[in-house]
Every structure is written in C-alpha cells, then in structure tokens.
C-alpha positions as CSV (number, residue, x, y, z in Angstrom):
1,M,35.0,39.8,26.1
2,G,32.5,40.6,23.5
3,Q,31.0,42.9,26.2
4,N,34.0,44.7,26.7
5,Y,34.2,45.5,23.3
6,V,30.6,46.7,22.9
7,L,30.9,48.9,25.7
8,A,34.1,50.6,24.4
9,L,32.1,51.0,21.0
10,W,29.2,52.7,22.9
11,S,31.6,54.9,25.3
12,N,33.6,56.3,21.9
13,A,30.2,56.6,20.1
14,A,28.8,58.7,23.1
15,T,32.3,60.6,23.4
16,A,32.1,61.5,19.7
17,A,28.7,62.6,19.6
18,A,29.3,64.8,22.8
19,A,32.2,66.4,21.0
20,T,30.1,67.2,17.8
21,A,27.3,68.6,19.7
22,R,29.8,70.7,21.3
23,G,31.0,71.8,17.8
24,G,34.3,69.6,17.9
25,S,35.4,67.6,14.7
26,G,34.3,64.3,16.6
27,S,37.6,62.3,16.1
28,G,38.7,63.3,19.6
29,S,39.5,60.3,22.1
30,G,39.4,57.6,19.5
31,G,35.9,58.5,18.2
32,G,34.7,57.1,14.8
33,G,36.3,60.2,12.8
34,G,33.5,62.0,11.7
35,D,31.1,58.6,10.7
36,G,28.3,59.5,12.5
37,G,29.8,59.4,16.1
38,G,31.8,56.2,16.0
39,L,28.9,54.4,14.8
40,P,29.2,51.3,12.3
41,P,28.3,52.7,8.7
42,A,24.7,53.6,8.6
43,G,22.5,51.7,6.3
44,L,24.2,48.2,6.6
45,P,21.5,45.8,8.2
46,G,22.3,45.4,11.7
47,T,23.6,48.7,12.2
48,P,22.2,51.5,14.6
49,V,20.4,54.5,13.6
50,P,22.1,57.2,15.1
51,G,18.8,58.3,17.1
52,Q,18.4,54.9,18.1
53,A,22.2,53.6,18.8
54,A,21.5,53.5,23.1
55,A,19.0,50.9,22.4
56,W,21.1,49.0,19.9
57,Y,24.1,49.0,22.0
58,L,21.8,47.9,25.1
59,G,20.0,45.0,23.4
60,L,23.7,44.1,21.9
61,Y,25.1,44.3,25.1
62,V,22.1,42.1,27.1
63,A,22.3,39.4,24.2
64,L,26.1,39.0,24.8
65,G,25.3,39.0,28.8
66,L,22.7,36.5,28.3
67,C,24.7,34.0,26.2
68,S,27.6,34.3,28.5
69,V,25.2,33.0,31.3
70,G,24.3,30.5,29.2
71,V,27.4,29.1,28.3
72,A,28.4,29.4,32.1
73,L,25.4,27.2,33.0
74,L,26.4,24.6,30.4
75,R,29.8,24.5,31.4
76,S,28.7,23.9,35.1
77,G,26.1,21.3,34.1
78,L,28.9,19.4,32.6
79,L,31.3,19.2,35.1
80,V,28.6,18.3,37.6
81,M,27.5,15.3,35.2
82,G,31.3,14.4,34.6
83,S,32.2,14.3,38.2
84,V,29.0,12.3,39.0
85,S,29.8,9.8,36.4
86,A,33.5,9.5,37.3
87,S,32.5,8.9,41.1
88,R,30.0,6.7,40.4
89,A,32.6,4.6,38.0
90,L,35.2,4.7,40.9
91,H,32.9,3.7,43.6
92,A,31.5,0.7,41.8
93,G,35.2,-0.4,40.9
94,L,36.2,-0.2,44.4
95,L,33.2,-1.9,45.8
96,T,33.3,-4.8,43.5
97,K,37.1,-5.3,44.3
98,L,36.2,-5.1,47.9
99,L,33.6,-7.4,48.0
100,R,35.4,-10.0,45.9
101,L,38.3,-10.2,48.2
102,P,39.1,-13.2,50.2
103,L,38.1,-13.3,53.8
104,G,41.6,-14.1,54.6
105,F,42.7,-10.5,53.7
106,F,40.4,-9.1,56.5
107,D,42.0,-11.6,59.2
108,S,45.5,-10.6,58.3
109,Q,44.9,-7.0,58.6
110,P,44.4,-5.3,62.2
111,T,41.5,-3.2,61.3
112,G,40.0,-6.3,59.5
113,A,40.3,-8.8,62.3
114,W,38.7,-6.3,64.8
115,L,35.9,-6.0,62.8
116,T,35.5,-9.8,62.0
117,T,35.5,-10.3,65.9
118,R,33.4,-7.4,66.9
119,G,31.3,-7.0,64.1
120,C,28.5,-9.7,65.3
121,L,28.6,-7.5,68.5
122,I,27.0,-4.3,66.9
123,P,23.3,-4.5,67.4
124,L,21.3,-4.0,64.3
125,A,18.1,-2.9,65.7
126,P,17.3,1.0,64.7
127,G,18.3,3.7,67.1
128,A,20.6,1.4,68.7
129,H,23.6,3.2,70.2
130,L,27.0,2.0,69.2
131,T,29.0,2.1,72.5
132,P,32.1,0.1,73.6
133,Q,31.6,-2.7,75.9
C-alpha cells in the first residue's frame, strides 16, 4: 500500500514538472499546485531536493519493497514453524494414545485382527518384498 502511494506521488511530481516545463501552472492532473512540482515542501528533513527527486522516490520505493519482502518472509517462517509445532503435538498425542490401547482392541477390529495374525509373517530383512502368500 505504501509503494502505491509513493508511485502516485512520484507520478504526480513528474506530471507537474512536465506541465511546469511547458509553461503551465503545474496544478494540472492532481499535481502539487505550484509547490515545486508535487514534492513535499523543500527544506524539511527527509524531503527531496527538486533536482534529486527521482533518486529520493526510487530509494523510498526500494526501501518499502524490501520491508514488504521482509514481512512476507517473517510471515512465511512463522507459518512453517507453527505448522511443524502443531503437527508434532498432534502426532505425539496420537502415537501415545495408540501405543497405550489394550491389545484386545486390535483383536476386535477387522484390520487389527488381520495385522495381529499376519504381522508375524512379514519378513523383517532389508530389501525383502512384501508379497501376499
């Protein structure tokens, strides 16, 4: 949002400067109304000198761009850290509940009964293929 404002100021300053150079009043198309081509009042700290206005606006635009990139990186980093933290907490809780279930639960469930009876048939050797027998 700040970048759009800086671009609008820069554009208005350039339009007013061009109108002034042609001999116009400098107040056309939303310009500064004769205050130096749409620039902030000269002499204030941090305001551009009319000859160096392009460099000042460009520097301000780049600074705002770098700040927005920094905020986006911070936001993304916080999102990733929060997601990893939440997934670890959920996984740890689910694994704890699963490991503390009584063995009778696995025998009463169809998938659990299949794993209980066929689980010992799965070879544990590295590289062994799990094929139905």
